[in-house]
C-alpha positions in Angstrom: 190.4 214.7 140.9 187.3 216.3 139.4 184.7 214.5 137.5 182.5 216.3 135.3 178.8 215.5 135.2 177.2 214.1 132.3 178.0 212.0 129.2 180.4 212.7 126.3 179.2 213.9 123.0 176.8 211.0 122.0 177.7 208.8 119.1 175.2 208.7 116.4 174.3 205.5 114.6 174.4 206.8 111.0 174.2 210.0 109.1 170.4 211.1 108.6 169.2 210.6 105.1 169.0 213.8 103.2 165.4 214.8 102.4 163.2 217.8 101.8 162.0 219.7 104.8 158.6 220.8 105.5 157.0 222.8 108.2 153.9 221.9 110.3 152.8 225.5 111.1 151.9 226.6 114.9 151.7 230.0 116.4 154.2 228.9 119.3 155.5 225.4 118.5 156.0 224.7 114.7 157.6 221.5 113.9 160.0 220.9 110.9 160.1 217.6 109.4 163.0 216.3 107.4 166.0 218.1 106.2 168.4 218.5 109.3 165.5 218.7 111.7 165.3 216.2 114.7 163.4 213.3 114.5 159.8 214.1 116.1 157.4 212.0 118.2 153.6 211.9 117.1 150.6 210.3 118.6 146.8 210.2 117.9 143.9 211.1 120.1 141.5 208.5 121.1 138.6 211.0 121.8 135.8 211.7 119.6 137.1 214.7 117.8 133.7 216.5 117.6 134.2 216.5 121.6 136.5 219.4 121.6 136.9 219.8 125.3 137.9 216.0 125.7 139.8 216.1 122.6 141.8 219.3 123.7 142.4 217.9 127.3 144.0 214.7 125.8 146.2 216.9 123.6 147.4 218.8 126.5 148.3 215.5 128.2 150.1 214.3 125.3 152.1 217.6 125.0 152.9 217.4 128.6 154.4 213.9 128.0 156.6 215.2 125.2 154.4 214.7 122.0 155.4 217.3 119.3 152.7 216.5 116.8 149.2 215.2 117.3 146.9 213.6 114.7 142.9 213.6 115.2 140.4 211.4 113.2 137.9 213.1 111.1 135.3 210.6 110.0 132.3 212.7 110.2 131.0 216.4 109.6 130.8 217.1 113.3 134.4 216.2 113.6 135.3 218.5 110.7 133.5 221.3 112.2 135.3 220.8 115.4 138.5 221.4 113.8 139.1 225.1 113.6 138.8 225.5 117.4 141.0 222.5 118.1 143.8 223.8 115.6 143.4 227.0 117.3 143.6 226.0 120.9 146.3 223.0 120.8 149.6 223.5 122.1 151.1 221.4 119.2 150.4 221.2 115.4 147.4 219.3 114.7 147.2 216.9 111.7 143.8 215.7 110.4 143.4 212.2 109.5 141.1 211.7 106.3 139.4 208.4 105.1 136.7 207.9 102.6 135.5 211.4 102.2 137.5 214.0 100.2 135.7 216.9 101.1 137.0 216.6 104.9 140.6 217.3 103.2 139.3 220.8 102.2 137.7 221.3 105.7 140.7 220.5 107.3 143.0 222.9 105.3 140.3 225.7 105.7 140.4 225.0 109.4 143.9 225.7 109.8 145.3 222.3 110.7 149.1 222.0 110.5 148.9 219.1 107.9 146.5 216.5 106.5 147.1 212.8 106.4 145.3 211.2 103.4 145.0 207.4 102.7 144.8 207.0 99.0 143.5 203.5 99.4 140.2 204.1 100.7 139.1 207.9 99.8 136.5 207.9 97.0 137.7 209.1 93.7 140.8 210.4 95.4 143.0 210.6 92.3 140.7 212.9 90.7 140.7 215.4 93.5 144.4 215.7 93.6 144.6 218.8 91.7 142.0 220.7 93.8 143.7 219.5 97.1 147.2 220.5 95.8 146.0 224.0 95.1 144.4 224.5 98.4 147.2 223.1 100.4 149.7 225.1 98.5 147.6 228.3 99.0 147.8 227.7 102.8 151.2 226.2 103.1 149.6 222.9 104.5 151.7 219.8 104.0 150.1 216.5 102.8 151.2 213.0 104.3 150.4 210.1 101.8 149.6 207.5 104.3 149.7 204.1 102.7 148.5 201.2 105.1 148.7 197.4 104.4 145.1 197.2 105.4 143.5 199.5 103.2 145.9 199.1 100.1 144.3 200.3 96.7 142.5 197.3 95.1 144.4 197.8 92.0 147.7 197.0 93.8 146.3 194.0 95.6 145.3 192.5 92.3 148.6 193.2 90.9 150.8 192.0 93.9 148.4 189.7 95.5 149.0 191.0 99.0 150.5 194.2 100.6 154.1 193.6 99.6 156.8 196.1 100.2 156.8 196.8 96.4 153.0 197.3 96.5 153.2 199.8 99.3 155.9 201.6 97.7 154.3 201.7 94.3 150.9 203.1 95.8 153.0 206.0 97.5 155.0 206.9 94.8 152.0 206.8 92.4 150.0 209.4 94.5 153.1 211.5 95.0 153.6 211.7 91.2 150.0 212.9 90.9 150.8 215.9 93.4 154.1 216.5 91.4 152.0 217.0 88.2 150.6 220.0 90.0 154.0 221.1 91.3 153.1 220.2 94.9 155.9 218.7 96.7 155.2 219.7 100.5 154.9 215.9 101.0 155.7 213.2 103.6 155.0 209.6 103.2 154.5 206.5 105.2 154.1 203.0 104.2 152.9 201.0 107.2 152.4 197.2 107.7 151.8 195.3 110.9 154.7 193.1 110.1 158.0 194.9 110.9 159.9 192.9 108.3 157.8 193.9 105.7 157.6 197.6 106.9 161.5 197.8 107.1 162.0 196.7 103.6 159.2 198.9 102.2 160.9 202.0 103.8 164.2 200.9 102.7 162.8 200.9 99.2 161.0 204.0 99.5 164.1 206.0 100.8 166.0 204.9 98.0 163.5 206.1 95.5 162.4 209.6 96.6 163.8 212.3 98.9 160.5 213.1 100.8 160.6 212.9 104.6 159.4 209.7 105.9 156.9 209.1 108.8 157.6 205.7 110.4 155.1 203.5 111.8 154.1 199.8 112.5 150.5 200.0 112.0 148.3 197.7 114.4 151.4 196.9 116.5 149.5 195.3 119.3 149.2 195.7 122.9 151.7 197.7 125.0 154.6 194.8 125.3 154.3 193.5 121.8 153.9 196.7 120.1 156.7 198.3 121.9 158.9 195.5 120.8 157.7 195.7 117.2 158.0 199.4 117.1 161.5 199.5 118.7 162.8 196.8 116.5 161.3 198.3 113.3 162.2 202.0 114.1 165.8 200.9 115.3 166.6 199.3 112.1 165.6 202.1 110.0 166.7 205.0 112.2 169.9 203.4 112.5 170.3 203.4 108.8 169.4 207.3 108.9 165.8 206.6 107.5 162.9 208.3 109.3 162.1 211.8 110.0 158.9 211.4 112.1 157.5 208.5 114.2 154.2 207.2 115.8 154.4 204.1 118.0 150.9 202.5 117.5 149.7 200.7 120.5 146.7 199.3 121.8 147.1 201.4 124.9 146.5 205.0 126.0 148.3 207.2 123.7 150.5 208.8 126.3 152.2 205.5 126.4 152.9 205.7 122.5 154.8 209.0 123.2 156.7 207.6 126.2 157.8 204.7 124.0 158.7 206.9 121.1 160.8 209.1 123.1 162.7 206.5 124.8 163.5 204.9 121.4 164.9 208.2 120.1 166.8 208.6 123.3 168.4 205.1 123.0 169.7 206.0 119.8 170.9 209.3 120.8 168.6 210.9 118.3 167.0 212.9 121.1 168.8 214.5 124.2 168.3 212.0 126.9 166.5 213.3 130.1 166.4 211.2 133.1 168.1 207.8 132.8 167.9 204.8 135.1 170.8 202.5 134.8 170.1 199.3 136.6 171.3 195.7 136.7 168.9 192.7 135.8 170.0 191.1 139.1 171.5 187.6 139.5 172.6 185.2 142.2 175.5 187.7 143.2 172.9 190.5 144.1 173.0 191.1 147.9 170.2 193.5 147.9 166.5 193.8 146.1 167.6 195.5 142.9 164.1 195.3 141.6 162.6 197.0 144.4 165.3 199.9 144.8 165.1 200.5 141.1 161.4 200.9 140.9 161.3 202.9 144.1 164.1 205.3 142.7 162.3 205.7 139.4 159.0 206.3 141.1 160.7 209.0 143.4 162.2 210.8 140.5 159.1 210.6 138.0 158.9 214.1 136.7 162.4 215.2 136.9 163.0 216.8 133.5 166.9 217.3 133.7 169.3 215.0 131.7 170.6 212.9 134.5 171.9 209.5 134.7 171.2 207.5 137.9 172.9 204.1 138.5 171.4 201.4 140.8 173.6 198.5 141.2 173.4 195.4 143.4 176.5 193.6 143.6 180.4 194.1 143.7 181.3 192.8 140.1 179.8 195.8 138.1 178.3 198.1 140.7 181.2 200.3 141.7 182.4 200.9 138.1 178.7 201.6 136.7 178.0 203.8 139.8 181.2 205.8 139.3 180.4 206.4 135.6 177.1 207.8 136.3 176.2 211.4 137.5 174.7 209.7 140.7 174.8 206.0 141.6 174.8 203.5 144.4 176.7 200.2 144.7 175.0 198.1 147.1 175.9 195.0 149.2 176.1 193.6 152.8 173.2 195.6 153.7 174.4 199.1 152.9 175.1 201.1 149.8 178.0 203.4 148.6 176.6 206.4 147.1 178.6 207.9 144.4 178.4 211.5 142.9 180.6 212.8 140.0 182.6 209.3 140.3 183.2 210.0 143.9 181.9 208.3 147.0 180.3 210.8 149.1 178.9 208.5 151.9 177.9 204.9 152.7 174.2 204.3 154.0 172.2 201.4 155.4 170.0 199.7 152.7 167.0 201.1 154.1 168.3 204.6 153.4 169.7 204.2 149.9 166.4 205.2 148.1 165.9 208.3 150.2 169.6 209.3 149.8 169.6 208.7 146.0 166.4 211.0 145.5 167.8 213.7 147.8 171.0 213.9 146.0 169.2 213.7 142.6 167.1 216.7 143.4 170.3 218.5 144.7 172.0 217.9 141.4 169.0 218.9 139.6 168.8 222.2 141.4 172.5 222.8 140.5 171.8 222.2 136.8 168.9 224.3 136.6 169.5 227.3 134.4 172.8 226.2 133.5 172.6 225.8 129.6 176.2 224.7 129.2 175.9 221.8 131.6 176.4 218.4 130.0 173.7 215.8 130.3 174.2 213.9 133.8 173.5 210.1 134.0 172.1 208.4 137.1 172.7 204.3 137.1 170.8 201.8 139.2 172.1 198.3 139.5 
């Protein structure tokens, strides 16, 4: 019996919300946001933007990790003066992140940035500048993100609501959007970020029902890697499973490349992004007859950098092991000091426990080579357990 590699057509959790679509311009890698475009993954550099070489180096690292859009901070004139070269040399669209000084909005537009993020809660006399900003952005086709944050909410709304409630965040965002609309500018995306995932979810739900602008999802100040990953996964999963969200940024107190990895994994888990290498492994229990933890870690390390959609299963007992290994593109069912190696659902060999990792890596590389250049191949799956 022939068993095809790959997974069936992935199920989706919900239809995507219908939104306007905008384009973050770039000579070779423009990114569409909203409409029928895929959900994109963003991050933000941690370098001093004025240090052009360091900033471009970090952007290159983020791009290699799968980041599609990058944001850079512009708190000073030196940073603003660095934008033209960064925007020109970056391999992905660059968004200028503007706070406090409206003059840097115009500098970013003039520099050729793909977009500008503005924080209406802390830019001096921002509302008075909307007309000029709309005119400049429209002339260059530069989208504007209205980025409302719980920590920098307009004082007027804090006084009205007492704190950064979902209603306060949404009112701030829609008010600013209405000012741009008065100047016939609608190339807008919106974010309403909060550190509390529950408040954030409610805010985005309200916003999604009140407008058709594309939405950028984020849990602001989510925390260290573990805590921030959990918060972001919970919040993004809740919203994306309702079709809400067009681009995401996982905010972690960690190197930005970790934000990208987590964001990609969230999208892949919801079938909103084509899966790459997937390791399926069991959590281990008293039935396990091999060291599943070590096997899974060694297989993962050995396949790092493999960029084909392959599912590998590493299984450690006779209860679920054979079934999971058979369903994966490549898998092992382990026990009694040996492992049965499955490829395409068929047992191809049995090897001693000491040879399991080496054999899995060899077979994965062989499968990857066979998939190279085959555009019609389905995504393979490797399971570890």
